[in-house]
N, C-alpha and C positions, 0 to 999 in steps of 0.2 A: 460534514453535518447534510452538504447536498448531495453527496453521494449514498447516505443513507437515505433521505427522503426520495432520490430516485429509485433505488431498490425497494422501498416499500410501495411505492404509486405502480411498479411494475407488478409485485405482488398482487394487489391487489386486485389492478386492470385483468392481469392475465385471469387471475382465479375467475373473475366475474363473468370476462367474456367466455373460458373455458366451460362455466358452467351452462351460460345462456346456450352456446353452440352444443351441448351437450343435452340440452333440454330439445334444442331441436333436432337433434340426432335422434332421439327418442320414436321421432313419428316420422321420419326421414323415409324408412323401409314400404310404408305403406303409402307416402305419397310418391313415391317414387314408381309405385308399382309391382313390388317386389320382384324385382329382377335380380338375376344369382348376382352379379357384381356388387348390387347394391347391402346384398347379403353379407359381404366381408365386412362391409363397414358400420353399419347399421346393425341395431339388435333386431333377429328375426321374430322372437317371440319373448315372451316375460321369465325368462330364466336369471339368474344370477350369474352365468358365465357371460351370456349376453348382453348384458347390461354393464359390464366389464369394459367393451368397447365404448362405451358413455365416459369412461376417465381415460379411456386410449388416444382415441384418434382426436378428439377436441382438443386436447392437450398437443399435439403434436402439431395441429394446425396453427394452433395461438404462438407456440415457440417459433415455426416457421416465420410466421409475420411479424412478430416482434424481435428476435434476435437480428443483432447487427452483424452475423456470420451465419453461414449455412453450420459449419462445425460445432459455433456455439450453441444454435438449434436443436442439431440431433444429440449433443452431449447433455444440454438440458433438459430437453423432450426424454431422453433416456431415463436418464434418475427421475424425473416429477412423474413418467407412466409408473414407473417402478415402484415408486410408495404410493401413488393416487391407487394403482390397482390391489397392494395389498391392504392399504385401509379398508377399501370399499369391502375387498372380499371377508377380511376377518373381520371387519368391525359389523359385517351384516349378521356374520353367524354367531358371533359375539354378543349384539344386543340382542339378538331373536330368540337363542338357546340360552344366554346367560343371565339378559334379565327380562326376558320374555316383550320386548320393545319391537314392535314393528308397525307399519305405516307408512304412508308415503310421506309425510314429514321427516321421519325416522332416514328414509330412503336418500332424499333431497338433501337435509342436512348432513349425513354420512359423505355424500357425493363432493358437495361441496366443502367439508372438512379435508377429504383424501386428497382433491384438487390442490385447496390449498397449501395442505402441507407437502405435497410433491412440487409445488412449484418452490416452495423455500428451500427443499433440498436440490432443486435444479439449479436454481441459482447460486445456492453458495458453492456447488460442485464445477460449477460454471465459473465463478471468479475466482475459486481456490485451483481448479487445474484446468487453465484456458488452453483447448485444442490438445489435451492429453486423453488418453482412454477413446480416442476417436473411433476406432477398429472397435472397442467392444461397445462403447454406443451404439452406433451402425448397426450392430450383429443383434444387438438388444433389440433394438426396435424392428427389424425386419423378421427377428426370429418371433417376438409375440405376433404382427403380423402375419406370419405363417403360420402360427397357431390359433391364433383365430379365423382363418379361412378354413384351416383343416377341420374344426370342432363344430364351425358351422355346418359344415358340408356333412361330417360322420360324429355327430354330439354320442358318446356315451350314455345313452339315458339313465342307467344303473345309477350313475351319481349322482346326488343328490342338486350338487351346484348346477346341473346340465337339465334341471328338470324344471320345466314351466308349473307356477302354481296352480293345482286344482282349486277350481269356482267351486264351492258345492251352493247350487242355487235349491230353492224348495218351490220349485213349478213342475206342476201335474205334468202340464200338457208338451214339457220339452225335455224328459226324463229322457236319458240314453240319445238323443239329438246333438249332432254337432252345432253349435251355436258361437261364431265369432272367435273361430279357435282352441277351443275348449268343447269337451265333453261335458254335459250337463248332468250331475248326478243327482 
C-alpha cells in the first residue's frame, strides 16, 4: 500500500510541478530577451508547435530532479514526453475541429491532462522496465530536442501546426500595422 501511495504522490506532485513550470516557460522567451538559445527551449510564438515545448522540457526537468537515477529519469521522461506531446497535439485539434472547443481553459486543461497521462506512462515504464530501453529513451529525448530546435529556426509555415493564430482586431487606426507580433487585420 505504501508503494502505491508513493507512486500516487509522485504522479500528482510531478504533474503539478511540470504544469507550473510549463506556465513559467510560456513567458520565459520574452523574459530572457528573446535570445536565440532561449528559442530552442521556450515557445517563441503562439503556434501549436511552439507550445509543444511546454509539454516537453518541463517534464524532462521534473524527471531529472525527482528521479532517483539518471537512467530512470531519461527512461521515464522519454515515455512521459511522448504521450504528453501526442495528447496535447491531437487533443487540441480534436477538440477544436471535432467539438468546436477552444480557449485558454481548454488549452490549460489539455496541457495538464497530457502531462498527467505522460507521467502515468513514464512511471509505469520506469517500474516495469528499469534501466531497459535506455538507448531508445535517450535517442528519443535528443531527437525531439533537435527537432524542436530545427523547426524553431526553420518552421514550415504552410502547415497549420506551425502557424501562429491570426488575431482579427476591429481597430481602424492599426489596420495593416505590425502590433505585438501580429499583423492587425
